C-alpha positions as CSV (number, residue, x, y, z in Angstrom):
1,X,118.0,-223.2,68.7
2,X,121.2,-225.2,69.5
3,X,122.2,-228.8,69.3
4,X,124.1,-230.3,72.2
5,X,126.0,-233.6,72.7
6,X,124.9,-236.3,75.1
7,X,127.0,-238.7,77.2
8,X,128.0,-236.3,80.0
9,X,129.1,-237.8,83.3
10,X,126.9,-235.3,85.1
11,X,123.9,-233.3,83.8
12,X,125.1,-230.3,81.8
13,X,128.7,-231.4,82.2
14,X,131.2,-230.8,79.5
15,X,131.3,-233.6,76.8
16,X,132.8,-232.5,73.5
17,X,133.6,-235.9,72.0
18,X,131.0,-236.8,69.3
19,X,131.9,-240.6,69.5
20,X,130.7,-240.6,73.1
21,X,127.4,-238.9,72.2
22,X,125.4,-242.1,72.5
23,X,122.6,-240.9,74.9
24,X,122.5,-240.6,78.6
25,X,122.8,-237.3,80.3
26,X,122.7,-234.1,78.3
27,X,125.9,-232.1,78.2
28,X,126.5,-228.4,78.1
29,X,128.7,-228.8,75.0
30,X,127.1,-227.5,71.8
31,X,127.7,-229.3,68.5
32,X,130.1,-227.1,66.5
33,X,128.8,-225.5,63.3
34,X,130.5,-225.7,60.0
35,X,133.3,-228.0,61.2
36,X,134.8,-231.2,59.7
37,X,133.9,-234.3,61.7
38,X,131.6,-232.4,64.0
39,X,129.3,-235.3,64.5
40,X,130.7,-238.3,62.5
41,X,134.4,-239.0,61.9
42,X,136.3,-240.4,59.0
43,X,135.1,-243.6,57.4
44,X,137.5,-246.5,57.9
45,X,138.2,-249.0,55.2
46,X,136.4,-251.7,57.3
47,X,133.3,-249.5,57.6
48,X,133.3,-248.8,53.9
49,X,133.8,-252.4,52.9
50,X,131.1,-253.7,55.2
51,X,128.6,-250.9,55.0
52,X,128.6,-250.4,58.7
53,X,126.3,-247.9,60.4
54,X,127.1,-245.4,63.2
55,X,124.6,-243.7,65.5
56,X,124.7,-240.5,67.4
57,X,122.3,-239.0,70.0
58,X,122.0,-235.2,70.2
59,X,119.5,-232.9,71.8
60,X,117.9,-229.7,70.4
61,X,117.2,-226.9,72.9
62,X,114.9,-224.0,72.2
63,X,117.0,-221.0,73.3
64,X,115.0,-218.4,71.3
65,X,113.2,-217.0,74.3
66,X,109.8,-218.0,73.1
67,X,107.8,-221.1,72.1
68,X,108.4,-222.1,68.5
69,X,106.0,-224.0,66.2
70,X,106.5,-226.1,63.1
71,X,110.3,-226.6,63.3
72,X,111.6,-228.5,60.3
73,X,114.8,-230.6,60.3
74,X,116.4,-232.1,57.2
75,X,119.8,-232.8,55.7
76,X,121.4,-232.4,52.3
77,X,124.3,-234.4,50.9
78,X,126.1,-232.1,48.5
79,X,129.1,-234.4,47.9
80,X,130.4,-234.9,44.4
81,X,130.5,-238.6,45.0
82,X,128.3,-239.5,47.9
83,X,128.9,-242.8,49.8
84,X,126.9,-242.0,53.0
85,X,123.2,-242.2,53.8
86,X,121.5,-240.8,56.9
87,X,118.4,-241.4,58.9
88,X,117.0,-239.3,61.7
89,X,114.4,-239.6,64.4
90,X,113.0,-237.4,67.2
91,X,112.3,-238.6,70.7
92,X,111.0,-237.1,73.9
93,X,113.7,-236.6,76.5
94,X,113.4,-238.2,79.9
95,X,113.7,-236.4,83.3
96,X,114.9,-238.3,86.3
97,X,114.1,-237.7,90.0
98,X,116.7,-235.0,90.3
99,X,115.4,-233.1,87.4
100,X,118.3,-234.1,85.1
101,X,117.4,-234.5,81.4
102,X,118.6,-237.6,79.6
103,X,118.1,-239.8,76.5
104,X,118.1,-243.5,76.1
105,X,121.7,-244.7,76.3
106,X,122.9,-247.2,73.7
107,X,125.8,-249.6,74.3
108,X,127.9,-248.5,71.3
109,X,127.7,-246.6,68.1
110,X,126.6,-249.6,66.1
111,X,123.5,-250.1,68.3
112,X,120.1,-248.9,67.3
113,X,118.0,-247.0,69.8
114,X,114.9,-248.8,71.0
115,X,112.7,-245.8,71.4
116,X,113.2,-244.0,68.1
117,X,111.9,-244.5,64.6
118,X,114.5,-243.4,62.1
119,X,113.7,-242.2,58.6
120,X,115.7,-240.7,55.7
121,X,115.1,-237.0,55.8
122,X,117.2,-236.0,52.8
123,X,116.2,-232.6,51.4
124,X,113.5,-230.2,52.7
125,X,110.4,-232.0,51.3
126,X,111.3,-235.0,53.6
127,X,111.8,-232.9,56.7
128,X,110.9,-234.2,60.1
129,X,108.7,-231.7,61.9
130,X,108.5,-230.6,65.6
131,X,105.0,-229.2,66.0
132,X,105.9,-227.2,69.1
133,X,109.0,-226.7,71.2
134,X,108.5,-224.7,74.3
135,X,110.9,-222.1,75.6
136,X,114.0,-223.8,77.1
137,X,112.6,-227.2,76.2
138,X,114.7,-230.1,74.9
139,X,114.0,-232.7,72.3
140,X,116.2,-235.7,71.4
141,X,117.5,-236.2,67.8
142,X,119.0,-239.6,66.8
143,X,121.1,-239.6,63.6
144,X,122.3,-242.8,61.9
145,X,125.0,-242.8,59.2
146,X,125.3,-245.9,57.0
147,X,127.7,-246.6,54.2
148,X,126.6,-247.4,50.6
149,X,128.9,-250.3,49.7
150,X,128.1,-250.2,46.0
151,X,129.0,-246.5,45.9
152,X,132.3,-247.3,47.8
153,X,133.2,-250.0,45.2
154,X,132.5,-247.6,42.4
155,X,134.6,-244.8,44.0
156,X,137.5,-247.2,44.7
157,X,137.4,-248.9,41.3
158,X,140.6,-249.0,39.4
159,X,139.2,-246.9,36.6
160,X,137.9,-244.2,38.9
161,X,141.1,-244.0,41.0
162,X,143.3,-244.1,37.8
163,X,141.2,-241.3,36.3
164,X,141.6,-239.2,39.5
165,X,145.3,-239.6,39.6
166,X,146.1,-238.9,36.0
167,X,143.3,-236.3,35.5
168,X,144.6,-232.8,34.7
169,X,143.4,-230.4,37.4
170,X,141.2,-227.6,36.2
171,X,138.7,-225.1,37.5
172,X,135.0,-225.2,37.2
173,X,133.8,-222.6,34.7
174,X,130.2,-221.5,34.2
175,X,128.4,-218.8,32.2
176,X,125.5,-216.8,33.7
177,X,123.3,-214.8,31.3
178,X,121.4,-212.0,33.1
179,X,118.3,-210.2,31.9
180,X,117.1,-206.6,32.3
181,X,114.8,-205.4,35.1
182,X,111.3,-204.5,34.1
183,X,109.7,-202.2,36.6
184,X,111.2,-203.9,39.6
185,X,110.9,-207.5,38.3
186,X,114.3,-208.6,39.5
187,X,114.0,-207.1,43.0
188,X,113.8,-209.9,45.5
189,X,114.9,-212.6,43.1
190,X,118.1,-214.6,43.7
191,X,120.3,-217.3,42.3
192,X,122.6,-219.9,44.0
193,X,126.3,-220.2,43.5
194,X,128.7,-222.6,45.2
195,X,132.4,-222.8,45.9
196,X,134.1,-226.1,47.0
197,X,133.4,-225.4,50.6
198,X,130.8,-222.5,50.7
199,X,127.3,-221.9,49.4
200,X,125.8,-218.5,48.5
201,X,122.6,-216.9,47.4
202,X,123.0,-213.8,45.3
203,X,119.9,-211.5,45.6
204,X,118.8,-208.3,44.0
205,X,117.4,-205.3,45.9
206,X,115.9,-202.1,44.5
207,X,115.8,-200.5,47.9
208,X,112.5,-201.9,49.1
209,X,113.2,-205.6,49.2
210,X,113.4,-207.9,52.2
211,X,116.4,-210.2,52.4
212,X,115.2,-213.7,51.5
213,X,117.5,-215.3,54.1
214,X,118.0,-218.7,52.5
215,X,118.8,-221.3,55.1
216,X,122.2,-222.8,54.8
217,X,123.6,-220.2,52.5
218,X,125.4,-216.9,52.8
219,X,123.7,-213.9,51.1
220,X,125.3,-211.4,48.8
221,X,123.1,-208.4,48.0
222,X,123.2,-206.7,44.6
223,X,121.7,-203.2,44.7
224,X,119.9,-202.3,41.5
225,X,117.4,-199.7,40.1
226,X,114.1,-200.3,38.4
227,X,114.5,-200.8,34.7
228,X,118.3,-201.3,34.8
229,X,119.4,-202.9,31.5
230,X,120.9,-206.4,31.3
231,X,124.4,-204.9,30.8
232,X,124.0,-202.7,33.9
233,X,122.7,-205.7,35.9
234,X,125.7,-207.7,34.7
235,X,128.1,-205.0,35.7
236,X,126.6,-204.5,39.1
237,X,126.6,-208.2,39.7
238,X,130.2,-208.5,38.7
239,X,131.3,-205.6,40.9
240,X,129.7,-207.0,44.0
241,X,131.0,-210.6,43.3
242,X,134.5,-209.2,42.7
243,X,134.3,-207.3,46.0
244,X,133.2,-210.2,48.1
245,X,133.8,-213.6,46.5
246,X,136.9,-212.8,44.4
247,X,138.5,-211.1,47.4
248,X,137.9,-214.2,49.4
249,X,139.8,-216.3,46.8
250,X,136.8,-218.1,45.5
251,X,136.0,-217.0,42.0
252,X,137.3,-215.0,39.1
253,X,134.5,-213.2,37.2
254,X,134.7,-211.7,33.7
255,X,132.0,-210.1,31.6
256,X,130.9,-210.0,28.0
257,X,127.9,-207.7,27.5
258,X,125.2,-209.5,29.7
259,X,127.1,-212.7,30.2
260,X,129.2,-213.3,33.3
261,X,131.9,-216.0,33.2
262,X,132.4,-217.4,36.7
263,X,135.5,-219.5,37.2
264,X,136.5,-221.2,40.5
265,X,140.0,-220.2,41.7
266,X,140.5,-223.6,43.2
267,X,140.6,-226.6,40.9
268,X,137.8,-229.2,41.2
269,X,134.1,-229.7,40.6
270,X,131.5,-227.7,42.4
271,X,127.7,-227.7,42.2
272,X,126.5,-225.8,39.2
273,X,124.8,-222.4,39.4
274,X,121.1,-222.6,40.0
275,X,119.2,-219.6,38.6
276,X,116.3,-220.1,41.1
277,X,113.8,-217.1,40.8
278,X,115.8,-214.8,38.5
279,X,114.8,-216.2,35.1
280,X,118.5,-215.9,34.2
281,X,120.1,-218.8,32.3
282,X,123.3,-220.7,33.1
283,X,125.7,-223.0,31.3
284,X,128.7,-225.0,32.4
285,X,131.5,-224.6,29.9
286,X,134.1,-226.6,31.8
287,X,133.6,-229.2,34.5
288,X,136.2,-228.8,37.2
289,X,138.6,-231.7,38.1
290,X,141.1,-232.5,40.8
291,X,143.6,-235.3,41.1
292,X,142.9,-235.6,44.8
293,X,141.7,-239.1,45.5
294,X,140.6,-238.5,49.1
295,X,137.0,-237.3,49.6
296,X,135.4,-235.0,52.1
297,X,131.7,-235.4,52.1
298,X,129.7,-232.2,52.5
299,X,126.7,-233.0,54.7
300,X,124.5,-230.1,55.9
301,X,121.9,-230.4,58.6
302,X,119.2,-227.7,58.5
303,X,116.9,-226.6,61.4
304,X,114.3,-224.2,60.0
305,X,111.8,-222.4,62.3
């Protein structure tokens, strides 16, 4: 599955500018993954003050080599201080007399498409669903970003900006308390951990477990044995997190019996650990802080099939 920009001058022509992706002919240019401003650009002061919306037209193509059923599409806004809201809508593509595929073309980014119904699809339970997408078939995806003016006013308030400029920078520190394995009880379980820019699932394998492959997260496997004690589980977890996440400059990890202390190397707040299916427990002992007043919103679009 791949997303492509629209707005090409000829069918399957190159068109890499997201601001021109307003419908019309489908391009051969894929939407880049994990890139800042991949679809929407920076928010201007005028947009923020007036709550203006912007619209983009993309297409999803089934390149899996087979028909696919029950495709789910949703987004998550993981920003510490969110000011944007999104709506999405699916539309059937058009085909002209030459066999060229196209979408309705709108006049500018502030124009709403006529032939699309847009809804807020934040988080997986609110996914929009494509029942079936045939091999090499396209479907149109309209995305609208609007600005929450009340959130902007709060973010730009004197108190908030003053606090951000005088606040002492500090890392985010959390404690994770692990439990022992009981005849394979931990195998296949996982917890979530986040850095400022990356998201991970940490999963346990006793040698016969299938990787859970959590969408939108990078997996880190911890190899364990049945009936490992909580101390051994903690030691094995620390060793693997040191090998992968510490070496990437993301976390410092220390251990006290069965309690891991996980500290971000970069200052600033991150999303807290989520113990998910492990039955571990977690506690934030220090909330990170940064004096940086500019904000980069972390918006993730998920396509699950």
